[in-house]
N, CA, C and O atoms as a DFTB+ gen file, in Angstrom:
612 C
 N C O
     1  1     110.227     332.873     240.724
     2  2     109.631     332.905     239.411
     3  2     108.360     332.130     239.332
     4  3     108.286     330.973     239.745
     5  1     107.306     332.806     238.772
     6  2     105.979     332.210     238.644
     7  2     105.827     331.593     237.200
     8  3     106.077     332.270     236.203
     9  1     105.433     330.365     237.130
    10  2     105.415     329.680     235.814
    11  2     104.010     329.093     235.612
    12  3     103.425     328.558     236.554
    13  1     103.481     329.187     234.424
    14  2     102.192     328.593     234.097
    15  2     102.351     327.048     233.920
    16  3     103.307     326.553     233.322
    17  1     101.345     326.330     234.484
    18  2     101.374     324.833     234.349
    19  2     100.708     324.479     233.034
    20  3      99.725     325.099     232.626
    21  1     101.272     323.452     232.368
    22  2     100.551     322.917     231.109
    23  2      99.298     322.241     231.569
    24  3      99.137     321.895     232.740
    25  1      98.412     322.061     230.620
    26  2      97.133     321.426     230.871
    27  2      97.221     320.056     231.512
    28  3      96.444     319.689     232.394
    29  1      98.250     319.286     231.001
    30  2      98.511     317.918     231.494
    31  2      99.001     317.959     232.962
    32  3      98.693     317.086     233.774
    33  1      99.740     318.968     233.239
    34  2     100.215     319.199     234.653
    35  2      99.082     319.585     235.575
    36  3      99.057     319.165     236.731
    37  1      98.165     320.360     235.097
    38  2      96.994     320.722     235.892
    39  2      96.147     319.505     236.195
    40  3      95.705     319.337     237.332
    41  1      95.904     318.637     235.197
    42  2      95.130     317.483     235.366
    43  2      95.889     316.495     236.370
    44  3      95.239     315.895     237.227
    45  1      97.083     316.355     236.269
    46  2      97.882     315.494     237.214
    47  2      97.758     316.050     238.575
    48  3      97.548     315.273     239.506
    49  1      97.867     317.339     238.785
    50  2      97.711     318.021     240.053
    51  2      96.359     317.764     240.660
    52  3      96.251     317.456     241.847
    53  1      95.349     317.885     239.870
    54  2      93.936     317.641     240.365
    55  2      93.882     316.188     240.832
    56  3      93.316     315.891     241.884
    57  1      94.463     315.295     240.056
    58  2      94.380     313.825     240.398
    59  2      95.124     313.469     241.649
    60  3      94.842     312.453     242.285
    61  1      96.083     314.308     242.010
    62  2      96.934     313.998     243.155
    63  2      96.393     314.664     244.462
    64  3      96.989     314.493     245.525
    65  1      95.318     315.384     244.383
    66  2      94.734     315.997     245.514
    67  2      93.223     315.557     245.673
    68  3      92.650     314.927     244.785
    69  1      92.647     315.904     246.786
    70  2      91.261     315.519     246.999
    71  2      90.603     316.692     247.894
    72  3      89.420     316.591     248.219
    73  1      91.291     317.686     248.246
    74  2      90.643     318.761     249.026
    75  2      90.888     320.111     248.238
    76  3      92.006     320.442     247.845
    77  1      89.793     320.827     248.053
    78  2      89.940     322.117     247.369
    79  2      88.939     323.072     247.929
    80  3      88.214     322.742     248.867
    81  1      88.885     324.309     247.344
    82  2      87.994     325.323     247.794
    83  2      87.031     325.615     246.648
    84  3      87.418     326.009     245.547
    85  1      85.746     325.399     246.968
    86  2      84.661     325.643     245.987
    87  2      84.192     327.026     246.095
    88  3      83.852     327.496     247.181
    89  1      84.161     327.723     244.952
    90  2      83.560     329.084     244.931
    91  2      82.272     329.068     244.196
    92  3      82.159     328.467     243.127
    93  1      81.267     329.741     244.769
    94  2      79.997     329.782     244.156
    95  2      79.319     331.141     244.555
    96  3      79.734     331.803     245.507
    97  1      78.257     331.520     243.779
    98  2      77.542     332.765     244.037
    99  2      76.181     332.445     244.670
   100  3      75.482     331.527     244.241
   101  1      75.831     333.207     245.678
   102  2      74.482     333.205     246.309
   103  2      74.020     334.626     246.369
   104  3      74.603     335.482     247.033
   105  1      72.973     334.839     245.665
   106  2      72.501     336.299     245.558
   107  2      73.473     337.107     244.825
   108  3      73.724     336.863     243.644
   109  1      74.030     338.052     245.466
   110  2      75.027     338.925     244.827
   111  2      76.425     338.725     245.482
   112  3      77.359     339.482     245.220
   113  1      76.537     337.668     246.353
   114  2      77.783     337.489     247.102
   115  2      78.468     336.165     246.696
   116  3      77.830     335.155     246.402
   117  1      79.814     336.246     246.701
   118  2      80.619     335.067     246.397
   119  2      80.822     334.332     247.792
   120  3      80.909     334.955     248.850
   121  1      80.884     333.032     247.699
   122  2      81.220     332.206     248.893
   123  2      82.305     331.279     248.433
   124  3      82.374     330.903     247.263
   125  1      83.166     330.908     249.381
   126  2      84.206     330.004     249.160
   127  2      84.278     329.021     250.319
   128  3      84.496     329.461     251.448
   129  1      84.102     327.671     250.104
   130  2      84.100     326.671     251.151
   131  2      85.004     325.517     250.809
   132  3      85.133     325.164     249.637
   133  1      85.642     324.910     251.811
   134  2      86.427     323.688     251.469
   135  2      85.597     322.499     251.154
   136  3      84.553     322.306     251.777
   137  1      85.999     321.691     250.224
   138  2      85.244     320.432     249.897
   139  2      86.292     319.356     249.669
   140  3      87.461     319.592     249.366
   141  1      85.759     318.149     249.844
   142  2      86.523     316.952     249.355
   143  2      85.994     316.651     247.954
   144  3      84.790     316.675     247.702
   145  1      86.922     316.371     247.065
   146  2      86.451     316.145     245.668
   147  2      87.246     315.018     245.048
   148  3      88.279     314.616     245.583
   149  1      86.798     314.530     243.982
   150  2      87.563     313.509     243.171
   151  2      87.487     313.949     241.699
   152  3      86.427     314.196     241.124
   153  1      88.787     314.028     241.108
   154  2      88.846     314.350     239.709
   155  2      88.627     313.070     238.910
   156  3      89.453     312.157     238.908
   157  1      87.458     313.039     238.218
   158  2      87.077     311.876     237.409
   159  2      87.748     312.046     236.026
   160  3      87.253     312.789     235.177
   161  1      88.827     311.380     235.825
   162  2      89.603     311.499     234.541
   163  2      88.750     310.956     233.378
   164  3      88.796     311.469     232.260
   165  1      87.987     309.920     233.673
   166  2      87.221     309.307     232.517
   167  2      86.170     310.299     231.974
   168  3      85.942     310.376     230.767
   169  1      85.535     311.056     232.893
   170  2      84.536     312.011     232.341
   171  2      85.090     313.481     232.348
   172  3      84.384     314.433     232.016
   173  1      86.322     313.601     232.722
   174  2      86.958     314.968     232.731
   175  2      86.096     315.965     233.515
   176  3      85.748     317.040     233.026
   177  1      85.761     315.557     234.775
   178  2      84.935     316.386     235.676
   179  2      85.281     316.153     237.018
   180  3      86.094     315.282     237.326
   181  1      84.667     316.939     237.909
   182  2      84.969     316.898     239.384
   183  2      83.655     316.282     240.021
   184  3      82.532     316.661     239.688
   185  1      83.886     315.329     240.936
   186  2      82.734     314.689     241.641
   187  2      82.833     315.125     243.133
   188  3      83.917     315.190     243.712
   189  1      81.685     315.409     243.703
   190  2      81.570     315.692     245.141
   191  2      80.241     315.466     245.640
   192  3      79.371     315.098     244.851
   193  1      79.967     315.651     246.928
   194  2      78.625     315.569     247.454
   195  2      78.451     316.543     248.648
   196  3      79.409     317.064     249.219
   197  1      77.197     316.744     248.971
   198  2      76.950     317.606     250.151
   199  2      75.537     317.333     250.693
   200  3      74.689     316.801     249.977
   201  1      75.298     317.691     251.924
   202  2      73.940     317.663     252.427
   203  2      73.188     318.902     251.781
   204  3      73.825     319.871     251.370
   205  1      71.899     318.834     251.715
   206  2      71.134     319.945     251.293
   207  2      71.317     321.206     252.160
   208  3      71.188     321.127     253.381
   209  1      71.605     322.330     251.568
   210  2      71.757     323.488     252.361
   211  2      72.109     324.702     251.496
   212  3      71.758     324.723     250.317
   213  1      72.773     325.685     252.030
   214  2      73.111     326.907     251.337
   215  2      73.831     326.695     250.065
   216  3      73.442     327.238     249.032
   217  1      74.913     325.889     250.104
   218  2      75.762     325.642     248.936
   219  2      74.965     325.047     247.803
   220  3      75.024     325.543     246.678
   221  1      74.209     323.977     248.080
   222  2      73.493     323.275     247.077
   223  2      72.385     324.216     246.473
   224  3      72.229     324.299     245.255
   225  1      71.651     324.897     247.341
   226  2      70.631     325.775     246.927
   227  2      71.202     326.914     246.003
   228  3      70.569     327.298     245.019
   229  1      72.400     327.430     246.351
   230  2      72.990     328.492     245.592
   231  2      73.447     327.958     244.222
   232  3      73.248     328.621     243.204
   233  1      74.047     326.784     244.195
   234  2      74.461     326.196     242.907
   235  2      73.267     325.780     242.070
   236  3      73.361     325.788     240.843
   237  1      72.153     325.419     242.676
   238  2      70.981     325.199     241.863
   239  2      70.490     326.480     241.151
   240  3      69.993     326.426     240.026
   241  1      70.632     327.563     241.795
   242  2      70.185     328.859     241.308
   243  2      71.152     329.424     240.324
   244  3      70.731     330.060     239.358
   245  1      72.427     329.227     240.517
   246  2      73.415     329.769     239.615
   247  2      74.566     328.719     239.448
   248  3      75.389     328.536     240.345
   249  1      74.586     328.077     238.328
   250  2      75.319     326.835     238.080
   251  2      76.849     327.110     237.900
   252  3      77.611     326.153     238.037
   253  1      77.320     328.259     237.624
   254  2      78.709     328.539     237.358
   255  2      79.486     328.572     238.690
   256  3      79.119     329.307     239.607
   257  1      80.571     327.761     238.788
   258  2      81.294     327.527     239.972
   259  2      82.794     327.555     239.661
   260  3      83.188     327.559     238.495
   261  1      83.582     327.573     240.648
   262  2      85.038     327.458     240.508
   263  2      85.599     326.539     241.637
   264  3      85.033     326.490     242.729
   265  1      86.639     325.864     241.381
   266  2      87.341     324.988     242.323
   267  2      88.791     325.370     242.299
   268  3      89.420     325.347     241.242
   269  1      89.333     325.719     243.435
   270  2      90.751     326.072     243.503
   271  2      91.407     325.108     244.391
   272  3      90.958     324.900     245.518
   273  1      92.516     324.469     243.912
   274  2      93.284     323.489     244.694
   275  2      94.693     323.995     244.704
   276  3      95.223     324.433     243.683
   277  1      95.318     323.930     245.900
   278  2      96.694     324.450     246.042
   279  2      97.524     323.566     246.894
   280  3      97.030     322.748     247.670
   281  1      98.777     323.745     246.737
   282  2      99.790     323.041     247.527
   283  2     100.759     324.067     247.860
   284  3     101.464     324.541     246.968
   285  1     100.869     324.494     249.193
   286  2     101.685     325.628     249.555
   287  2     102.742     325.119     250.474
   288  3     102.407     324.648     251.561
   289  1     104.014     325.181     250.112
   290  2     105.052     324.885     251.002
   291  2     105.586     326.131     251.748
   292  3     105.970     326.074     252.916
   293  1     105.588     327.244     251.016
   294  2     106.064     328.527     251.569
   295  2     105.581     329.629     250.557
   296  3     104.996     329.378     249.504
   297  1     105.901     330.872     251.012
   298  2     105.477     331.976     250.143
   299  2     106.218     331.859     248.770
   300  3     105.712     332.372     247.772
   301  1     107.353     331.224     248.707
   302  2     108.072     331.128     247.426
   303  2     107.998     329.725     246.800
   304  3     108.574     329.493     245.737
   305  1     107.323     328.832     247.426
   306  2     107.186     327.517     246.861
   307  2     105.741     327.071     246.922
   308  3     105.274     326.679     247.991
   309  1     105.022     327.114     245.830
   310  2     103.577     326.743     245.784
   311  2     103.165     326.365     244.441
   312  3     103.827     326.698     243.458
   313  1     102.033     325.641     244.357
   314  2     101.296     325.251     243.161
   315  2      99.809     325.574     243.312
   316  3      99.305     325.473     244.430
   317  1      99.092     325.944     242.295
   318  2      97.720     326.317     242.357
   319  2      97.080     326.007     241.012
   320  3      97.596     326.301     239.934
   321  1      95.873     325.368     241.168
   322  2      95.095     325.060     239.946
   323  2      93.718     325.643     240.119
   324  3      93.114     325.391     241.162
   325  1      93.150     326.416     239.172
   326  2      91.786     326.952     239.228
   327  2      90.976     326.264     238.095
   328  3      91.377     326.256     236.932
   329  1      89.836     325.697     238.491
   330  2      88.900     325.047     237.588
   331  2      87.696     325.995     237.528
   332  3      87.157     326.380     238.566
   333  1      87.292     326.355     236.368
   334  2      85.966     326.990     236.168
   335  2      85.014     326.022     235.486
   336  3      85.385     325.360     234.516
   337  1      83.854     325.941     235.962
   338  2      82.831     324.895     235.441
   339  2      81.474     325.182     235.732
   340  3      81.112     326.285     236.143
   341  1      80.648     324.146     235.515
   342  2      79.190     324.190     235.703
   343  2      78.723     323.103     236.546
   344  3      79.023     321.936     236.299
   345  1      77.956     323.463     237.591
   346  2      77.373     322.497     238.543
   347  2      76.297     321.647     237.845
   348  3      75.520     322.170     237.046
   349  1      76.253     320.403     238.130
   350  2      75.198     319.525     237.699
   351  2      74.830     318.573     238.873
   352  3      75.675     317.808     239.338
   353  1      73.611     318.629     239.323
   354  2      73.173     317.764     240.365
   355  2      72.854     316.361     239.807
   356  3      72.095     316.286     238.841
   357  1      73.334     315.339     240.302
   358  2      73.094     313.937     239.813
   359  2      71.960     313.309     240.616
   360  3      71.738     313.632     241.783
   361  1      71.267     312.421     239.962
   362  2      70.095     311.808     240.606
   363  2      70.016     310.339     240.275
   364  3      70.577     309.858     239.291
   365  1      69.290     309.640     241.142
   366  2      68.983     308.212     240.927
   367  2      70.267     307.348     240.823
   368  3      71.233     307.564     241.555
   369  1      70.250     306.380     239.910
   370  2      71.334     305.468     239.873
   371  2      72.687     306.202     239.400
   372  3      73.782     305.788     239.780
   373  1      72.568     307.169     238.659
   374  2      73.749     307.930     238.351
   375  2      74.435     308.604     239.514
   376  3      75.661     308.685     239.575
   377  1      73.571     309.120     240.498
   378  2      74.107     309.680     241.698
   379  2      74.732     308.534     242.567
   380  3      75.813     308.708     243.131
   381  1      74.089     307.454     242.657
   382  2      74.607     306.354     243.444
   383  2      75.916     305.941     242.876
   384  3      76.888     305.888     243.630
   385  1      76.035     305.640     241.604
   386  2      77.264     305.193     240.991
   387  2      78.390     306.258     241.184
   388  3      79.532     305.924     241.502
   389  1      78.014     307.569     240.973
   390  2      79.034     308.572     241.097
   391  2      79.489     308.759     242.512
   392  3      80.641     309.130     242.738
   393  1      78.624     308.515     243.487
   394  2      79.115     308.578     244.961
   395  2      80.088     307.441     245.224
   396  3      81.053     307.603     245.971
   397  1      79.836     306.283     244.606
   398  2      80.787     305.171     244.753
   399  2      82.091     305.477     244.049
   400  3      83.166     305.146     244.549
   401  1      82.001     306.101     242.904
   402  2      83.222     306.490     242.168
   403  2      84.091     307.488     242.972
   404  3      85.314     307.398     243.071
   405  1      83.307     308.471     243.549
   406  2      83.956     309.521     244.402
   407  2      84.692     308.855     245.622
   408  3      85.868     309.117     245.875
   409  1      83.929     307.972     246.370
   410  2      84.546     307.403     247.546
   411  2      85.720     306.515     247.198
   412  3      86.761     306.587     247.851
   413  1      85.576     305.684     246.188
   414  2      86.745     304.833     245.750
   415  2      87.871     305.659     245.269
   416  3      89.023     305.421     245.629
   417  1      87.562     306.649     244.442
   418  2      88.633     307.549     243.891
   419  2      89.385     308.282     244.985
   420  3      90.616     308.298     244.961
   421  1      88.723     308.868     245.910
   422  2      89.402     309.572     246.974
   423  2      90.251     308.653     247.833
   424  3      91.370     309.002     248.209
   425  1      89.705     307.447     248.151
   426  2      90.528     306.390     248.910
   427  2      91.796     306.120     248.093
   428  3      92.898     306.155     248.641
   429  1      91.657     305.857     246.811
   430  2      92.836     305.506     245.992
   431  2      93.805     306.664     245.955
   432  3      95.017     306.461     246.037
   433  1      93.283     307.895     245.832
   434  2      94.243     309.085     245.803
   435  2      94.941     309.228     247.139
   436  3      96.130     309.550     247.145
   437  1      94.319     309.023     248.222
   438  2      94.945     309.112     249.525
   439  2      96.030     307.964     249.664
   440  3      97.118     308.183     250.198
   441  1      95.674     306.740     249.158
   442  2      96.656     305.671     249.265
   443  2      97.872     305.957     248.387
   444  3      99.009     305.738     248.806
   445  1      97.640     306.434     247.201
   446  2      98.718     306.769     246.261
   447  2      99.619     307.843     246.777
   448  3     100.841     307.739     246.676
   449  1      99.039     308.864     247.324
   450  2      99.853     310.110     247.613
   451  2     100.272     310.138     249.076
   452  3     101.247     310.813     249.407
   453  1      99.547     309.404     250.002
   454  2      99.915     309.465     251.429
   455  2     100.224     308.086     252.011
   456  3     100.626     307.983     253.170
   457  1     100.043     307.040     251.231
   458  2     100.396     305.703     251.694
   459  2      99.437     305.095     252.721
   460  3      99.787     304.099     253.354
   461  1      98.257     305.654     252.905
   462  2      97.322     305.106     253.769
   463  2      95.934     305.095     253.081
   464  3      95.617     305.972     252.278
   465  1      95.090     304.036     253.436
   466  2      93.816     303.905     252.790
   467  2      92.732     303.986     253.886
   468  3      92.593     303.094     254.724
   469  1      91.980     305.085     253.840
   470  2      90.876     305.137     254.834
   471  2      89.763     304.100     254.432
   472  3      89.503     303.820     253.262
   473  1      89.148     303.571     255.510
   474  2      88.123     302.579     255.272
   475  2      86.774     303.096     254.814
   476  3      86.137     302.506     253.942
   477  1      86.335     304.219     255.412
   478  2      85.005     304.643     255.209
   479  2      85.037     306.128     254.689
   480  3      86.003     306.860     254.903
   481  1      83.944     306.518     254.008
   482  2      83.789     307.874     253.483
   483  2      83.900     308.960     254.613
   484  3      84.388     310.065     254.374
   485  1      83.448     308.618     255.807
   486  2      83.488     309.507     256.858
   487  2      84.900     309.763     257.410
   488  3      85.105     310.695     258.188
   489  1      85.857     308.940     257.008
   490  2      87.270     309.062     257.407
   491  2      87.941     310.172     256.644
   492  3      88.934     310.729     257.111
   493  1      87.415     310.514     255.460
   494  2      88.076     311.527     254.636
   495  2      87.144     312.619     254.063
   496  3      87.569     313.464     253.275
   497  1      85.887     312.578     254.472
   498  2      84.971     313.607     253.914
   499  2      84.003     313.989     254.974
   500  3      83.928     313.250     255.955
   501  1      83.258     315.038     254.906
   502  2      82.266     315.489     255.835
   503  2      81.276     314.407     256.121
   504  3      80.811     313.680     255.243
   505  1      80.969     314.335     257.413
   506  2      79.931     313.445     257.858
   507  2      78.581     314.087     257.665
   508  3      78.339     315.206     258.118
   509  1      77.736     313.400     257.015
   510  2      76.384     313.904     256.783
   511  2      75.572     313.693     258.113
   512  3      75.375     312.588     258.619
   513  1      75.135     314.864     258.604
   514  2      74.468     314.900     259.927
   515  2      72.982     314.395     259.744
   516  3      72.416     313.846     260.690
   517  1      72.386     314.569     258.606
   518  2      71.073     314.228     258.440
   519  2      70.925     312.750     257.971
   520  3      71.888     312.150     257.494
   521  1      69.756     312.201     258.109
   522  2      69.535     310.876     257.662
   523  2      69.109     310.770     256.227
   524  3      68.899     309.671     255.713
   525  1      68.970     311.974     255.535
   526  2      68.592     312.004     254.146
   527  2      69.837     311.666     253.322
   528  3      70.984     311.748     253.762
   529  1      69.504     311.278     252.083
   530  2      70.617     310.948     251.134
   531  2      71.382     312.279     250.755
   532  3      70.813     313.371     250.731
   533  1      72.673     312.103     250.472
   534  2      73.448     313.286     250.108
   535  2      73.095     313.741     248.693
   536  3      72.538     312.975     247.906
   537  1      73.414     314.958     248.387
   538  2      73.244     315.548     247.082
   539  2      74.604     315.283     246.366
   540  3      75.604     315.875     246.773
   541  1      74.678     314.467     245.376
   542  2      75.854     314.171     244.662
   543  2      75.824     315.086     243.447
   544  3      74.811     315.199     242.757
   545  1      77.002     315.762     243.190
   546  2      77.092     316.630     242.062
   547  2      78.449     316.451     241.284
   548  3      79.452     315.906     241.746
   549  1      78.323     316.978     240.077
   550  2      79.473     316.978     239.159
   551  2      79.699     318.418     238.756
   552  3      78.768     319.200     238.564
   553  1      81.000     318.738     238.633
   554  2      81.394     320.025     237.995
   555  2      81.975     319.755     236.664
   556  3      83.069     319.201     236.550
   557  1      81.231     320.154     235.609
   558  2      81.749     319.973     234.248
   559  2      82.749     321.125     234.016
   560  3      82.437     322.310     234.130
   561  1      84.000     320.672     233.674
   562  2      85.112     321.617     233.583
   563  2      84.999     322.368     232.271
   564  3      84.940     321.762     231.201
   565  1      84.968     323.735     232.359
   566  2      84.940     324.573     231.177
   567  2      86.438     325.024     230.876
   568  3      86.817     325.105     229.708
   569  1      87.221     325.292     231.855
   570  2      88.674     325.654     231.701
   571  2      89.408     325.482     232.986
   572  3      88.868     325.476     234.092
   573  1      90.733     325.336     232.744
   574  2      91.678     325.052     233.942
   575  2      92.877     325.976     233.703
   576  3      93.397     326.088     232.593
   577  1      93.298     326.641     234.810
   578  2      94.550     327.440     234.754
   579  2      95.320     327.038     235.972
   580  3      94.785     326.927     237.075
   581  1      96.637     326.814     235.738
   582  2      97.484     326.463     236.837
   583  2      98.804     327.212     236.800
   584  3      99.346     327.510     235.735
   585  1      99.316     327.511     238.013
   586  2     100.532     328.171     238.067
   587  2     101.337     327.631     239.277
   588  3     100.783     327.043     240.205
   589  1     102.699     327.866     239.220
   590  2     103.508     327.445     240.360
   591  2     104.584     328.504     240.507
   592  3     104.947     329.225     239.578
   593  1     105.065     328.545     241.735
   594  2     106.195     329.503     242.018
   595  2     107.260     328.649     242.714
   596  3     106.986     327.836     243.597
   597  1     108.502     328.893     242.250
   598  2     109.623     328.194     242.830
   599  2     110.838     329.060     242.753
   600  3     110.964     329.884     241.847
   601  1     111.765     328.882     243.718
   602  2     112.971     329.574     243.751
   603  2     114.072     328.680     243.125
   604  3     115.174     329.137     242.822
   605  1     113.728     327.417     242.951
   606  2     114.671     326.426     242.470
   607  2     114.754     326.678     240.969
   608  3     113.813     327.219     240.388
   609  1     115.795     326.320     240.364
   610  2     115.914     326.407     238.896
   611  2     115.981     325.125     238.200
   612  3     116.081     325.093     236.973
C-alpha cells in the first residue's frame, strides 16, 4: 500500500537525512546529482554548497530545482520526499554563517540518526578540490510531497 506523508512527516524525514538527489535544468536537459544537504527548520529551507561548475552555473541560469530524498529498504518498504523550490546563491557573511549552520546541522543529524559525530566537513561532504571558497546556496521550498510504501499494517 502506498500512502501519502503528511507535511509534518515530510519535514521530519528531511530533518533525519542529509543526502539527497538534486534535480536541475541545464539548457534543455535535466540533471540529477547526489548532494549533502541540511534542512534548516528555522528558515524552512535547504542549505548546501558546491564548487563552481556545471551545477552552480545551471542553477544561476534557471533557479527552479528539486531535491528528492529517499530511504529504501526493499521494493515494498520505502519512503520518499520530493521538494520543489528555488535556488538562491548566498554571499558574504550570510554565506559564511550558512556554511557553518550546514556543517553543524549535518554533524548533529548524523549523531542523532547514526550515533557518530564526524569531526570535519570533509568527513561527510564532498571535498572541494579548488582553493577557492565554496558556493553556498539555499533552496527556498515551494512545496513538498512525500509518500511511503509498506506491507505492514
